[in-house]
N, C-alpha and C positions, 0 to 999 in steps of 0.2 A: 503494500501500500506505499500510493505516497502521499509527501505531506499532505500535500491540495486535498488527496481523498479524505488524510486522515481529521483533517480542520473539519470538511464538510461534513462529511459522519456524527464531528461531534455535535455540530452546527444545528442536526437537524433530528442527534437522539435526543437536546433541551429546547428552552423556550432561550430565546435572543434579546437578550433587551436593549435597545440603542435608545440610551439618553440624546435629547437635540437641547442642545444651546438652542431657544430662539432668538438668543441677542446679539452672540457672538457672529462679528464681521456683515455688519451689520444687517442680522438675517439670513444672508446665504446657508447659514444652517438650514432654516426652514424651508429654506425655494427648493433644495435639492430634496427633500423630502420623500415629494409625491415617487420621485428616482428613483431612491432607495430603499422606499418601499416594491415597487416592484424589481429590483433586483431579486433582494430576497425570497419572492414569491417565486421569482424565475427560475430560482435554485430551491427550490422548496422544503425553503425555511422561514418556519414559526417565530415569526419577533413583535413584541410588546414594544413600541412606539412612545416613550416617555417623556415630554415637551417639561421644559427646566425653564427661569426664564431667570436664578440667579445658584453662583456657586454647591453654597448653604443645602438648595433645595437636592439640587442635583447630590451633593453627598448622602441627601440623608435619602436620598431615592435609590441610592446605589449599596446604602450602607442596609437599607430594609432587601432589593436583591439577591445579595448577598445573603442577607441571616438566612432568606428562603432557599436557598441551592443551588441559585443559579450559575453556572457555569461557563455560555459566556456573555461579554458587556462590551458594547458599542458606545462611541463617544460621536455624534455630528457636532466638533464648531472649534474653535485652537485650541490653539497651548496649553489655557486656562484649563480648559473643559478637558482636556485629556490629564491633568493632572488634577484636576482636582476628584476623576476619575481614578486616576493612578493610585493618589494616596489614597484614596479611601479605599482602596481594593485589594491594598499591602497592610494597611488598618487593621480591615474586615478580616483578612484573613488567619491574626495570627491571633485577633482577640475573639474570633468563634473556633478557634479551634480546630480550622479548617489551616491546610493547608498556605502560604500566600498566593498569590495567580502565578505561573510564569511564564508565559510569552503571551509576547503583543505585537499583532498586525498591523504594521499601516494602511488602512483604507483612503483612501478620497471616497468626498473634498474633507482630507487631513480629518477620518475620521480613526479610531483603534479602537478593534477586540480585544478581548484581554480575555486567557480561557485559562479553568486549571485541568491538569491529565487525567 
């Protein structure tokens, strides 16, 4: 199995959570939202999209997703959006007893997928 096949398998096995920072980049993430939703659908990946308006809201939503056992987290936004998700995921992993997230895949538009093994 190739890395891309393994990744797609992980994404299909669980619900993907996509955090959309609606104010990042002048709202560009919201502009691309429909296209990204269709992309997930084309790969038969079930994705839940969570639109946020602040780093604090994203961190809270990410913490909830991690505590619910979500294995794949994406962020649509800029560097600050990624940082908020990564910091929360890494803190959440150690606090909850789960291992910290070990993989980060960069996806356009400036999006990130974090997965656990």
